[in-house]
C-alpha positions as CSV (number, residue, x, y, z in Angstrom):
1,M,145.0,75.2,168.1
2,L,142.8,76.9,165.6
3,L,145.4,79.4,164.6
4,N,148.0,76.8,163.9
5,S,145.2,74.8,161.9
6,A,144.8,77.9,159.7
7,L,148.5,78.5,159.2
8,K,149.2,74.6,158.5
9,L,145.6,74.4,156.4
10,S,144.4,71.4,158.5
11,E,140.9,70.9,159.5
12,S,140.9,70.6,163.5
13,K,137.2,69.5,163.3
14,D,137.5,68.7,167.2
15,A,138.4,72.3,168.0
16,F,136.0,74.0,165.5
17,A,133.1,71.7,166.7
18,L,133.8,73.2,170.4
19,L,134.1,76.8,169.0
20,E,130.6,76.4,167.5
21,E,129.0,75.2,170.4
22,E,130.3,77.8,172.5
23,C,129.2,80.6,170.1
24,Y,125.4,79.1,169.9
25,E,125.1,78.5,173.5
26,P,125.2,81.6,175.7
27,G,127.4,80.8,178.6
28,K,130.6,81.9,180.3
29,Y,132.6,81.7,177.1
30,Y,130.0,83.2,174.7
31,S,131.7,86.3,173.3
32,D,132.1,88.9,170.4
33,Y,135.6,87.9,169.8
34,L,134.8,84.0,169.7
35,H,132.2,84.9,167.2
36,L,135.1,86.9,165.0
37,I,136.9,83.7,165.2
38,L,134.3,81.3,164.2
39,T,133.4,83.8,161.4
40,E,136.9,83.4,160.4
41,Q,137.1,79.7,160.7
42,M,133.7,79.6,158.7
43,L,135.2,81.6,156.0
44,L,138.4,79.6,155.7
45,R,136.4,76.6,155.3
46,G,134.4,77.9,152.2
47,C,131.3,78.6,154.0
48,T,129.0,81.5,152.7
49,K,125.8,81.3,154.7
50,D,126.7,80.7,158.3
51,P,129.1,83.6,158.6
52,Q,126.6,86.2,158.1
53,D,124.5,84.8,161.1
54,C,127.5,84.8,162.9
55,L,128.6,88.2,162.4
56,E,124.9,89.4,162.9
57,R,125.2,87.9,166.5
58,I,128.0,90.6,167.3
59,S,127.1,93.4,169.4
60,E,127.1,96.9,167.8
61,E,130.0,97.9,170.1
62,Y,132.1,95.4,168.6
63,Q,130.8,95.7,164.8
64,D,133.8,97.9,163.9
65,K,136.2,95.2,164.3
66,A,134.0,92.8,162.0
67,T,134.1,94.9,159.0
68,V,137.0,93.0,157.5
69,F,135.0,89.7,157.9
70,W,131.8,91.6,156.5
71,G,133.9,92.7,153.5
72,W,135.6,89.1,152.9
73,L,132.1,87.5,153.3
74,S,130.8,90.2,150.7
75,F,133.8,89.2,148.3
76,V,133.5,85.7,148.6
77,R,129.7,86.0,147.4
78,V,130.9,88.0,144.5
79,E,129.4,91.1,146.0
80,N,132.3,93.5,144.8
81,E,130.8,96.5,145.5
82,K,129.7,95.9,148.7
83,A,133.2,94.2,149.7
84,I,134.8,97.5,148.7
85,K,132.5,99.4,151.0
86,Y,133.9,97.4,153.9
């Protein structure tokens, strides 16, 4: 559903709210992968503060998959040198 919303540039507020809830409440659906999806959705929605918190919650073992999002976040914040490093 969120993939389609990204492709069609629609908000899908209910799906986004559910994703946020699952990412911030540790439980059976809590995962690094969901945090990456949430980070992507936040960046697509123009958020610049919350994605960092989300990225920091990702485990060390999964951080290599998060580098593109760290770079994207740095670019959006006009931290170009930092973005290039990622």
